[in-house]
N, C-alpha and C positions, 0 to 999 in steps of 0.2 A: 533609643537604646542601643542601636547598632554602632553609633559613633563611639559610645563608651567602650565597647569591646575592641574596636579597631585601635583606638588610642592606647588602650591597655596592652594589647599584643605588641604594638610597635614600640612602646616605651619599655616593655620587658626585654625585647630583643636588643634595643639600643643599650640598655643597662648591662645586659650580658656581654655585649661587645666591649663596652667600657671596662668591665671586670676582666675580660680576656686580655685587653691591652695592659692593664695594671699588673696582671699576673705575669705577663711576658717580660715586663720591665724588672720584675723580681726574680727572674730566672725560673719561673714555674710554667707548667704546661698550659698554653693558651686554650687548646680545645677542651681540656678537662675542666678548666675554670669557667669556660663558656657554658658547658653543660650543667655544671654545679650551680651557676648563677641563674639559670632559668627558673628553678623552683625557689631558690633561696634569696635572690635579689640583693637587698641592702645588707643582709647578714653576711653574704659572701664578700661584699665589698669591705666590710669591717674586718673579716678574717684575712683578706689579702693585705690590707693596710697594716694590720697588727702583726702578722707573721714576718719574721726576719727574712730578708732576701737570701736565697741559696748562693753559696760561693759559685764563681764562674765555672769551675771545673765540674760541678754537680748539676749542671743545667738539665732540666727535664724537657726542654723544648727540643724540637727536631730542626735546629738551625743548621745551615750548611757549614761545613768545616772550611776554614780559610785555605786558599790554595798555596802551594809551595812557592817560595820566592825565587826558585831557580828558573831560569829561562828554559823553555821547552826546545828540544832538539828537533827541528822540522826540516832536516836535510834529506 
């Protein structure tokens, strides 16, 4: 019986990580969708796939901003 719970917990975490990855590709918050996916699982995956991706300017992820193309003055 212990093996069942171990497999269930591991598969739930793996599923939530997959959902976080898919959400990030759609410009949505990865940590938020990871937490949402823990209790919802497959339903969260369907929501991520069915929702339209956010435009690049409205990204809810905390990605680093691109650096300036100007060379730095290190004199």
